[in-house]
C-alpha positions, 0 to 999 in steps of 0.5 A: 215640795218645801221650799228652799232658801240660801241664807247669806252672811248677814242673815246669820250674824243677825241671827247669832246676835238674837236680832232675827227670829225670821230663821227660827220662823222658817225652820218651824214652816218646814222651809229648808235653810241652806249655806255654803262654805263660803258663808260658813267660812265668813261667819267663822272668820268673825270669831274673836277667840277659840270659844266663840268659834266652836259656838259659831260652828254649834250654831252652823249645824242647823243648816243644810250645806250646799256643795260647790260645784265646778259650774259654781265658779263659771257662773260667778265668773260670768257674773263678776264680768257682767256686774263687778264693774258696773255694780260693785259685785264682790267675789263672795257674793258672786260666789253666793249669788251663783250657788243660789242660781245653780241650785234654784234657790232664793236668797235670803239676805238683808243686803239686796242692794248687794244682789238686786241687779241680778234679775235671774236671782229671786231674793228673799228678806227684807 
């Protein structure tokens, strides 16, 4: 079975800027790369105009999509209760981490500091 990885927003930003070829390498290795609606919305929010929005939408098509089940919000709620005060866990990051946990995926992020305190979460990346 091929490895499955959820790609965090920061990874996609670097990839779209041409600063990160790791996505291409992982894809060549047959690794399934996922995003969810939260990550997609964070990316689209960064568009400066309609043309850029359309370009981003096309670029996002290479990734598999994860559903966000109701359970995701319950897990994110638990993560917020445990880590928001002690580690500054933010809502979007809690939802992304919960999605990785529910689907048993590694989370590819460049911001390990945002997630490293969640012991069940397996991080991928630098």
